[in-house]
C-alpha positions as CSV (number, residue, x, y, z in Angstrom):
1,M,-7.2,-41.0,-58.0
2,A,-3.5,-41.4,-59.0
3,D,-2.0,-44.9,-58.9
4,L,-2.0,-45.9,-55.2
5,H,1.7,-45.9,-54.9
6,D,1.8,-42.3,-56.2
7,L,0.3,-41.3,-52.9
8,T,2.5,-40.5,-49.9
9,A,2.1,-42.5,-46.7
10,L,0.1,-39.6,-45.2
11,E,-2.0,-39.3,-48.3
12,Q,-2.8,-43.0,-48.1
13,G,-3.7,-42.7,-44.4
14,A,-6.0,-39.7,-45.2
15,A,-7.7,-41.6,-48.0
16,I,-8.4,-44.5,-45.7
17,A,-9.7,-42.2,-43.0
18,G,-12.0,-40.5,-45.7
19,G,-13.3,-43.8,-47.0
20,E,-11.8,-43.3,-50.4
21,L,-9.8,-46.6,-50.2
22,T,-9.1,-49.4,-47.7
23,S,-6.0,-50.8,-46.2
24,A,-6.8,-54.0,-48.1
25,D,-6.7,-52.1,-51.4
26,L,-3.3,-50.8,-50.6
27,V,-1.9,-54.1,-49.4
28,E,-3.1,-55.9,-52.6
29,H,-1.7,-53.1,-54.8
30,Y,1.7,-53.2,-53.1
31,L,1.9,-57.0,-52.9
32,A,1.4,-57.1,-56.7
33,R,4.3,-54.7,-57.1
34,V,6.5,-56.6,-54.7
35,A,5.8,-59.9,-56.6
36,A,6.7,-58.2,-59.9
37,F,9.7,-56.0,-58.8
38,G,10.9,-57.0,-55.4
39,D,13.6,-59.4,-56.5
40,R,14.6,-57.1,-59.3
41,V,15.6,-54.4,-56.8
42,G,16.5,-56.9,-54.0
43,A,14.1,-55.3,-51.6
44,F,12.7,-58.2,-49.5
45,V,14.1,-61.3,-47.8
46,T,10.7,-62.5,-46.6
47,V,7.3,-61.4,-47.8
48,T,4.4,-61.9,-45.3
49,A,1.5,-61.6,-47.7
50,D,-1.1,-63.6,-45.8
51,Q,-0.3,-61.9,-42.5
52,A,-0.5,-58.5,-44.2
53,R,-3.9,-59.3,-45.8
54,A,-5.3,-60.4,-42.4
55,E,-4.0,-57.3,-40.6
56,A,-5.4,-55.0,-43.3
57,A,-8.8,-56.7,-43.0
58,E,-8.9,-56.1,-39.3
59,L,-7.7,-52.5,-39.6
60,D,-10.5,-51.8,-42.1
61,Q,-13.0,-52.7,-39.4
62,A,-11.2,-50.8,-36.6
63,P,-11.4,-47.2,-35.4
64,Q,-8.7,-44.9,-36.9
65,R,-5.6,-45.0,-34.8
66,G,-3.6,-42.2,-36.3
67,P,-2.4,-40.7,-39.6
68,L,-0.7,-43.9,-40.8
69,H,-3.7,-46.2,-40.0
70,G,-3.8,-49.0,-42.6
71,V,-0.7,-47.9,-44.4
72,P,1.7,-50.7,-45.6
73,T,5.3,-50.6,-44.5
74,A,8.2,-53.0,-44.2
75,I,10.6,-54.0,-41.4
76,K,14.3,-54.4,-41.8
77,D,15.6,-57.9,-41.6
78,L,17.9,-56.8,-38.7
79,T,14.8,-56.1,-36.5
80,L,13.2,-58.8,-34.4
81,T,9.7,-59.7,-35.6
82,A,7.8,-62.4,-33.7
83,G,6.8,-65.4,-35.8
84,V,8.5,-64.0,-38.9
85,R,11.7,-65.3,-40.4
86,T,14.4,-62.8,-39.4
87,T,17.9,-63.6,-40.8
88,F,19.9,-60.6,-39.7
89,G,21.2,-60.7,-43.3
90,S,23.2,-63.8,-42.5
91,A,23.2,-67.5,-43.6
92,A,24.0,-68.2,-40.0
93,F,20.4,-67.3,-39.2
94,A,18.8,-68.3,-42.4
95,D,15.9,-70.1,-40.6
96,Y,15.7,-68.1,-37.4
97,V,12.2,-67.1,-36.3
98,P,12.2,-64.8,-33.2
99,P,9.7,-65.4,-30.4
100,V,9.3,-61.6,-29.7
101,D,9.0,-58.3,-31.5
102,A,11.4,-55.5,-31.2
103,D,9.7,-52.6,-29.3
104,V,9.6,-50.6,-32.5
105,V,7.7,-53.3,-34.4
106,T,5.1,-53.4,-31.6
107,Y,4.7,-49.6,-31.7
108,L,4.4,-49.5,-35.5
109,R,1.7,-52.1,-35.4
110,A,-0.1,-50.2,-32.6
111,A,0.0,-47.1,-34.9
112,G,-2.0,-49.1,-37.5
113,T,0.7,-49.8,-40.1
114,V,0.8,-53.1,-41.9
115,S,4.1,-54.8,-42.6
116,L,4.5,-56.6,-45.9
117,G,7.7,-58.4,-44.8
118,K,11.4,-58.1,-44.0
119,T,13.7,-55.9,-46.1
120,T,17.2,-56.8,-47.2
121,T,20.1,-55.8,-45.0
122,S,23.9,-56.4,-44.8
123,E,25.1,-59.3,-42.7
124,L,24.6,-58.3,-39.1
125,G,24.2,-54.7,-40.3
126,T,28.0,-54.3,-40.5
127,S,28.4,-52.8,-43.9
128,C,27.1,-49.9,-46.1
129,H,26.1,-52.3,-48.9
130,A,23.4,-54.9,-48.6
131,E,24.9,-57.9,-50.4
132,S,24.5,-61.2,-48.5
133,L,23.9,-64.9,-49.0
134,V,20.2,-64.9,-48.0
135,A,18.7,-62.6,-50.6
136,P,19.4,-60.8,-53.9
137,P,21.6,-57.7,-53.4
138,A,19.7,-54.5,-52.7
139,R,19.9,-52.4,-55.9
140,N,19.2,-48.7,-56.6
141,P,16.0,-48.6,-58.6
142,W,17.4,-45.5,-60.4
143,A,20.3,-47.7,-61.8
144,L,20.0,-51.4,-61.2
145,G,23.7,-52.0,-61.6
146,N,24.3,-49.8,-58.6
147,T,23.9,-50.8,-54.9
148,A,21.0,-49.4,-52.9
149,G,23.5,-49.0,-50.0
150,G,23.2,-50.4,-46.5
151,S,22.6,-51.6,-44.1
152,S,19.0,-50.6,-44.7
153,G,19.4,-51.1,-48.5
154,G,16.3,-53.2,-49.0
155,A,14.1,-50.6,-47.2
156,A,15.4,-47.8,-49.5
157,A,15.0,-50.0,-52.6
158,A,11.4,-50.8,-51.6
159,V,10.5,-47.1,-51.1
160,A,12.2,-45.9,-54.2
161,A,10.7,-48.6,-56.4
162,G,7.1,-47.9,-55.1
163,L,6.8,-51.2,-53.1
164,V,5.9,-49.3,-49.9
165,A,5.6,-45.6,-49.2
166,V,7.7,-45.6,-46.0
167,A,9.9,-48.2,-44.3
168,Q,11.6,-48.9,-41.0
169,G,15.4,-48.9,-40.9
170,S,18.1,-48.8,-38.4
171,D,21.2,-46.7,-38.3
172,G,24.4,-47.4,-36.4
173,G,26.9,-45.6,-38.7
174,G,24.7,-44.2,-41.5
175,S,22.6,-47.2,-42.3
176,V,19.4,-45.2,-42.9
177,R,21.0,-42.1,-44.4
178,I,23.4,-43.8,-46.9
179,P,20.8,-45.8,-48.8
180,A,18.4,-42.8,-48.7
181,A,21.0,-40.6,-50.4
182,I,21.8,-43.2,-53.0
183,C,18.1,-43.8,-53.8
184,G,16.9,-40.2,-53.7
185,L,14.9,-40.5,-50.5
186,V,14.7,-38.9,-47.0
187,G,16.6,-40.9,-44.4
188,Y,16.0,-39.8,-40.8
189,K,18.1,-40.8,-37.8
190,P,16.6,-39.5,-34.6
191,S,18.5,-38.3,-31.5
192,R,19.8,-41.0,-29.2
193,G,17.0,-42.2,-26.9
194,V,14.0,-41.0,-29.0
195,V,13.2,-44.6,-30.2
196,S,13.5,-47.6,-28.0
197,G,16.1,-50.2,-28.9
198,G,14.4,-52.9,-26.8
199,P,13.8,-55.6,-25.8
200,L,17.4,-56.7,-26.2
201,G,19.9,-55.5,-23.7
202,S,22.7,-54.6,-26.0
203,T,22.7,-50.9,-26.9
204,G,25.8,-50.8,-29.2
205,F,27.4,-48.1,-27.1
206,G,24.5,-45.8,-28.1
207,L,25.4,-45.8,-31.8
208,P,22.4,-47.6,-33.3
209,T,18.9,-46.3,-33.4
210,H,15.8,-47.1,-35.4
211,G,14.9,-44.6,-38.1
212,A,12.7,-43.9,-41.2
213,I,13.2,-44.0,-44.9
214,A,10.5,-42.1,-46.8
215,R,9.8,-40.0,-49.9
216,T,9.0,-36.9,-47.9
217,V,10.1,-35.3,-44.6
218,T,6.5,-35.3,-43.3
219,D,6.1,-39.0,-44.0
220,A,9.4,-39.6,-42.1
221,A,8.2,-37.4,-39.2
222,A,4.8,-39.3,-39.0
223,F,6.7,-42.6,-38.9
224,L,8.9,-41.2,-36.2
225,D,5.9,-40.3,-34.1
226,A,4.7,-43.9,-34.4
227,M,8.1,-45.2,-33.3
228,A,8.9,-42.7,-30.6
229,V,7.0,-44.2,-27.6
230,P,8.5,-43.7,-24.2
231,T,9.6,-47.1,-22.9
232,V,10.5,-48.2,-19.4
233,G,14.0,-49.4,-18.9
234,E,15.7,-47.6,-21.8
235,P,19.3,-46.9,-21.0
236,Y,19.2,-43.4,-22.6
237,L,16.8,-40.7,-21.5
238,A,14.6,-39.6,-24.4
239,P,14.6,-35.9,-25.1
240,P,11.2,-34.3,-24.6
241,A,8.8,-34.8,-27.6
242,P,7.6,-31.5,-29.3
243,G,4.1,-30.3,-28.8
244,G,2.1,-31.4,-31.8
245,G,4.5,-34.3,-32.4
246,Y,7.3,-34.6,-34.9
247,L,4.8,-34.5,-37.8
248,G,3.5,-31.1,-36.5
249,A,7.0,-29.7,-36.5
250,A,7.7,-31.0,-40.0
251,R,4.5,-29.6,-41.4
252,T,5.4,-26.1,-40.3
253,A,8.6,-26.2,-42.4
254,A,9.4,-23.1,-40.3
255,P,12.5,-23.7,-38.0
256,G,13.1,-20.0,-37.3
257,R,16.2,-18.2,-38.4
258,L,19.1,-20.7,-38.1
259,R,22.8,-20.4,-37.8
260,I,24.2,-23.1,-40.1
261,G,27.7,-24.3,-40.3
262,R,28.6,-26.0,-43.6
263,F,31.6,-28.2,-44.4
264,T,32.7,-30.7,-47.0
265,T,35.8,-32.1,-45.4
266,P,35.5,-35.8,-44.6
267,M,35.7,-36.8,-40.9
268,L,36.7,-40.5,-41.0
269,V,39.4,-40.4,-43.7
270,D,41.3,-38.0,-45.8
271,T,39.7,-38.7,-49.2
272,P,38.4,-36.6,-52.2
273,V,34.8,-35.7,-52.3
274,D,32.9,-36.0,-55.6
275,P,32.1,-32.7,-57.2
276,A,28.4,-33.7,-57.4
277,C,28.3,-34.1,-53.6
278,V,30.0,-30.8,-53.1
279,K,27.6,-29.1,-55.5
280,A,24.6,-30.5,-53.6
281,V,25.9,-28.9,-50.4
282,D,26.5,-25.6,-52.3
283,D,23.0,-25.7,-53.6
284,A,21.5,-26.5,-50.2
285,A,23.5,-23.7,-48.6
286,T,22.4,-21.2,-51.2
287,A,18.8,-22.2,-50.8
288,L,18.9,-22.0,-47.0
289,A,20.7,-18.6,-47.1
290,D,18.0,-17.4,-49.5
291,A,15.4,-18.5,-47.0
292,G,16.9,-16.1,-44.4
293,H,19.3,-18.4,-42.6
294,H,22.9,-17.5,-41.7
295,V,25.2,-20.0,-43.4
296,E,29.0,-20.0,-42.9
297,E,31.9,-22.3,-43.6
298,V,33.2,-24.2,-40.5
299,A,35.8,-26.8,-39.8
300,A,34.3,-30.3,-39.5
301,P,33.6,-31.2,-35.8
302,L,36.0,-34.1,-36.0
303,T,39.0,-35.1,-38.1
304,P,40.3,-38.4,-39.5
305,D,42.4,-38.7,-36.4
306,I,39.3,-40.2,-34.8
307,W,39.3,-43.2,-37.2
308,P,41.4,-45.6,-35.1
309,L,38.9,-45.1,-32.2
310,F,35.8,-45.6,-34.3
311,E,37.4,-48.5,-36.1
312,T,38.0,-50.3,-32.8
313,L,34.5,-49.7,-31.7
314,W,33.1,-51.1,-35.0
315,Y,35.2,-54.2,-34.7
316,V,33.6,-54.8,-31.2
317,L,30.1,-54.1,-32.5
318,S,30.5,-56.9,-35.0
319,L,30.7,-59.5,-32.1
320,A,27.0,-60.4,-32.1
321,P,26.5,-63.9,-30.6
322,I,26.8,-66.5,-33.3
323,P,26.4,-70.3,-32.8
324,P,30.0,-71.6,-33.2
325,A,28.9,-74.1,-35.8
326,A,27.6,-71.3,-37.9
327,E,30.8,-69.2,-37.9
328,P,32.1,-70.7,-41.2
329,S,28.9,-69.5,-43.0
330,L,29.7,-65.9,-42.3
331,L,30.9,-63.6,-45.1
332,P,34.6,-62.8,-45.3
333,L,34.1,-59.2,-44.2
334,T,32.1,-60.3,-41.1
335,R,34.8,-62.8,-40.2
336,Y,37.5,-60.1,-40.7
337,L,35.7,-57.6,-38.4
338,R,35.0,-60.3,-35.7
339,A,38.5,-61.5,-35.7
340,R,39.7,-58.0,-35.0
341,G,37.0,-57.5,-32.4
342,D,38.2,-60.6,-30.6
343,T,41.6,-59.0,-30.0
344,V,40.1,-56.0,-28.2
345,G,40.4,-56.4,-24.4
346,A,38.1,-54.8,-21.9
347,G,40.7,-52.3,-20.8
348,Q,41.4,-51.2,-24.4
349,L,37.7,-50.8,-25.1
350,I,37.2,-48.6,-22.0
351,T,40.1,-46.5,-23.0
352,V,38.8,-46.1,-26.6
353,L,35.3,-45.1,-25.3
354,A,36.8,-42.5,-23.0
355,E,39.0,-41.0,-25.6
356,L,36.2,-41.0,-28.2
357,Q,33.9,-39.2,-25.7
358,T,36.6,-36.6,-25.0
359,Q,37.1,-35.9,-28.7
360,V,33.4,-35.7,-29.4
361,R,32.9,-33.2,-26.5
362,Q,35.7,-31.0,-27.8
363,G,34.4,-31.1,-31.4
364,L,30.8,-30.2,-30.3
365,A,32.0,-27.5,-28.1
366,R,33.7,-25.8,-31.0
367,L,30.4,-25.8,-32.9
368,A,28.1,-25.1,-30.0
369,G,26.8,-21.9,-31.5
370,Y,25.3,-23.5,-34.6
371,D,21.7,-24.8,-34.9
372,L,22.4,-27.0,-37.9
373,L,25.4,-28.6,-39.6
374,L,25.3,-29.1,-43.4
375,S,27.6,-31.5,-45.2
376,P,27.6,-34.1,-48.0
377,T,25.9,-37.4,-47.0
378,L,28.5,-39.4,-49.0
379,A,31.9,-38.7,-50.5
380,V,30.8,-40.6,-53.7
381,P,27.2,-40.5,-54.8
382,Q,26.9,-44.0,-56.2
383,A,28.7,-47.4,-56.3
384,E,28.2,-50.5,-58.4
385,V,26.8,-53.7,-56.9
386,G,29.9,-55.8,-56.1
387,W,32.4,-52.9,-56.0
388,F,33.0,-53.2,-52.3
389,T,33.1,-57.0,-52.2
390,S,35.4,-57.1,-55.2
391,A,38.3,-56.0,-53.1
392,D,41.2,-58.4,-52.9
393,E,40.7,-58.8,-49.2
394,P,38.1,-57.9,-46.6
395,G,40.2,-55.1,-45.1
396,E,40.1,-53.3,-48.4
397,D,36.3,-53.7,-48.6
398,F,36.1,-52.0,-45.1
399,D,38.4,-49.2,-46.2
400,R,36.4,-48.6,-49.4
401,Q,33.3,-48.2,-47.2
402,R,34.8,-45.5,-45.0
403,R,36.0,-43.6,-48.1
404,F,32.5,-43.9,-49.6
405,S,30.8,-42.7,-46.4
406,P,33.1,-40.6,-44.2
407,F,30.4,-38.2,-42.9
408,C,27.4,-40.1,-41.4
409,A,28.9,-42.2,-38.6
410,I,30.2,-39.3,-36.5
411,F,26.6,-38.3,-35.7
412,N,25.9,-41.8,-34.3
413,V,28.8,-41.2,-31.9
414,T,27.5,-37.8,-30.9
415,G,23.9,-39.0,-30.7
416,Q,22.7,-36.0,-32.7
417,P,19.7,-36.2,-35.0
418,S,20.7,-36.4,-38.7
419,V,18.8,-36.5,-42.0
420,S,19.8,-37.1,-45.6
421,V,17.6,-35.0,-48.0
422,P,17.7,-35.5,-51.7
423,I,18.9,-32.3,-53.3
424,G,21.1,-32.8,-56.3
425,A,21.8,-35.2,-59.2
426,T,24.9,-36.6,-60.9
427,A,25.6,-35.7,-64.5
428,D,23.6,-38.8,-65.6
429,G,20.6,-37.9,-63.4
430,L,21.2,-40.2,-60.4
431,P,20.3,-38.9,-56.9
432,V,22.6,-37.0,-54.6
433,G,21.8,-36.2,-50.9
434,V,22.9,-33.7,-48.4
435,L,23.3,-34.3,-44.7
436,C,21.6,-32.0,-42.2
437,S,22.4,-32.6,-38.5
438,G,20.9,-30.8,-35.6
439,R,21.6,-30.3,-31.9
440,Y,21.0,-33.3,-29.7
441,G,17.3,-33.6,-28.8
442,D,16.3,-30.8,-31.2
443,D,14.7,-33.2,-33.7
444,A,11.7,-30.9,-34.1
445,R,13.8,-28.1,-35.5
446,L,15.8,-30.4,-37.7
447,L,12.6,-31.8,-39.2
448,A,11.2,-28.4,-39.8
449,A,14.5,-27.3,-41.5
450,A,14.6,-30.4,-43.6
451,A,11.0,-29.9,-44.7
452,Q,11.8,-26.3,-45.6
453,L,14.8,-27.3,-47.6
454,E,12.8,-30.0,-49.3
455,R,10.2,-27.5,-50.4
456,I,12.8,-25.0,-51.6
457,A,14.7,-27.6,-53.6
458,G,11.6,-28.9,-55.3
459,R,12.9,-32.4,-55.7
460,V,10.0,-34.2,-54.0
461,D,8.6,-37.2,-55.7
462,R,11.1,-37.7,-58.5
463,H,11.0,-41.3,-59.5
464,P,13.0,-43.9,-61.4
465,A,11.5,-45.5,-64.5
466,I,10.4,-48.6,-62.6
467,W,7.9,-46.5,-60.7
468,T,5.6,-46.4,-63.7
469,D,6.0,-50.0,-64.6
470,A,2.8,-52.0,-64.1
471,P,2.9,-55.6,-62.7
472,S,2.0,-58.3,-65.2
473,A,-1.5,-59.6,-64.8
474,T,-0.1,-63.1,-64.5
475,V,2.4,-62.4,-61.8
476,N,1.6,-64.9,-59.0
477,G,-1.9,-65.2,-60.3
478,V,-2.7,-61.5,-59.5
């Protein structure tokens, strides 16, 4: 058998079901790698080694629950996990231990996955880089001087470095897809309502949702099946699940003949797009056309005119409840966003939401005939650790972020499913992703199309050098 971390999540689950290995084997293998490389790539804030070992031992004695039974994973530090330190990426919550699980944590545990701990995120999930005061910065395992992105940067760093095969993330403006593109992974944001956001009442105006970061589309689809459990009380009606599940759809890699609209014009700001990002779209469009799909150039569904509306919404989204005494411990960017959010009155917010909905409806109506939209994931494929925060003032940090990622967030506004697929590479070999976005509720077709593109592109399971590094025999006594 190959090294255990060479196996995909589904291969690991199949090996456990076939008696070739145990969940305990996988947990020990991954914990050794986390101890050796976790801080180097800034993947984890908290490691729950003892809990993971205990859960694995129980699962090894339990009936098979599904294709991911016994497979190690990790939970983003923005996601409530009962009894486990959860900092939300902030010194303001450095010692917070939630009394309850997020619904998604409950469902992943019920599917038989084993969490190794909490992965690094940006403070309160507000930025596209994961550099905080509670953990080392999340770094791209392909180039450790570069950010792994955010806000699910630690999850992407963990998967790309071979510390888990698949990880939970959340995406309110690209936070799953951005780090996936940077780290050469698949980042899947499902349609609004597919995955419960409970038990908290705040829904972030429907922008955030839980998603998956994985090495393959099928692993991401299996993880989505585990998370996508109908939940009473959800504010958004879940689209019907496909027969055979999302994994079944991805495994077909046969979405039917699609009408695909491609564009490379940024939507949140007028900014240049790196040639490597444009080439990745060109290559993906050619591959999809060769597969029999109709691909044509279209205008982007929305334009930079929408930025003031989205900007106002993002300011308000930063206003998570913070103990007043802890406010000074927040990062400058967070304080900047919250100060502006405090100036937004209820009347202004209602007006912004109404105008945003109007523009989204108009934009989607113009593209109603297309099954898939194809664009760059990012305007720039990589950024160095500290580049965003090195700005002279927080407003410039925020502006650098929208110029770096002007494509992803619109699909949080529309609620459409959207996935970043690793397609290209920069001149020095670093990953470049493309963004495929489907019709609302049509996650099955999007997953099938992404799996087809993945197969055609042939870039599955390319790994950074750290992948083949072996943990020292003396690391933590292992």
